[in-house]
C-alpha positions, 0 to 999 in steps of 0.5 A: 781561133778561140772558142767561148769555153777557151775564153771562159777558161782564160777568164777563170784563170785570170780571176783565180790569179787575182783572187790569189794576189788579193788573198796573199796581200791581206794575209801579208798585211795582217802579218805586217801589223806584228812588227809594227806593234813591236816597233811602236813599243820600242818607239815608246821607249826611245828618246826622240829629243833630237827630233824635238830640238831639230824638227826639220832635220828629224823629219828629213832623216825619217823621210830618208830612212823610209824612202831607202827602205821602200826602195829596198822592198821594191828592188827585192819584191820578187824574192823572199828577201822582199818579204823580209825587207817589207817586215823590216820596213814596217818595224821601222815605221812602227818605231817612227810612231814613237813621237806621236804616241808619246805625245798622245799618252801624255794626255789623260785620254791618250790611250782612248784616242789611240784606240779610236784612231786605230778603230777608225782606220780599220773601219775606213779600210774594211769599208773601202776595201769591201766596196772596191772588191765587191763592186770590182769598179775600176778606180784607176782614173783616180791615180793621177789626181791622187799622185798630184794630191800627195805631192801637194801634201808633201810640199805643204807639210814641208812648208809648215815645218818652217811656218808651224801654223796649227790650222794648216797642220789640221788641214793637212791632216784632214786632207791626208785622211781623205787622200789615203782613204781614196788610195785604198779604193785605188790600190784594192781596185788595181789588185782586183782588176789585175793592175797589180800582180805582186802581193809584196808591192800591193801590201806595201801600198795598202800598208802606207795608206793605213799608216798615214790614215792612222797617224793623221786621224790620231793627230786630228783626235788629239787636236779636237778631243785631247784632254791634258792632265 
């Protein structure tokens, strides 16, 4: 028979562990920004002409590389090599920012738009992460809807590679910002409520949300506010 003080002790231990996972996740998330920025600078100097000439093949190669690295992170998540794989993944993700950053910097206000996209992404993340952390509301009910949304988003993106409809690209970007913003609520909620106990996987999930919000927000800003020389 368990007494109230035993329940309180167990609940306190669980809360402490969840806070530890959340703290480690935020620390690791901050650390991932370093290889991302380094990778982005490398990406700015890389010639992506192959991807410009063969956009579909280039996109598929990028997707395959990212999925392979994500699998490596997942497989190694319980060892120190998982951290190394995660940092390696974020470096490659930074390199793959090269094409969109190159396009942005060819605009007269490109640097400003990149800063606005980064600032907007940070604002979205901190606002939604705070809501999920402070309220401790369980957003797990959103999981299935968000997964279906991502699948439809991928299908629409693949289809638009063939049709290249500007209006559809903007719609996809706008929906992507909303979906991955909702994923921040979902993922932080899972950490706070004990649904995710591995900080490497938690970091990877939040990183992907931030990455996708930034890319799609920058795409929207370039489309609506970009100024050509």
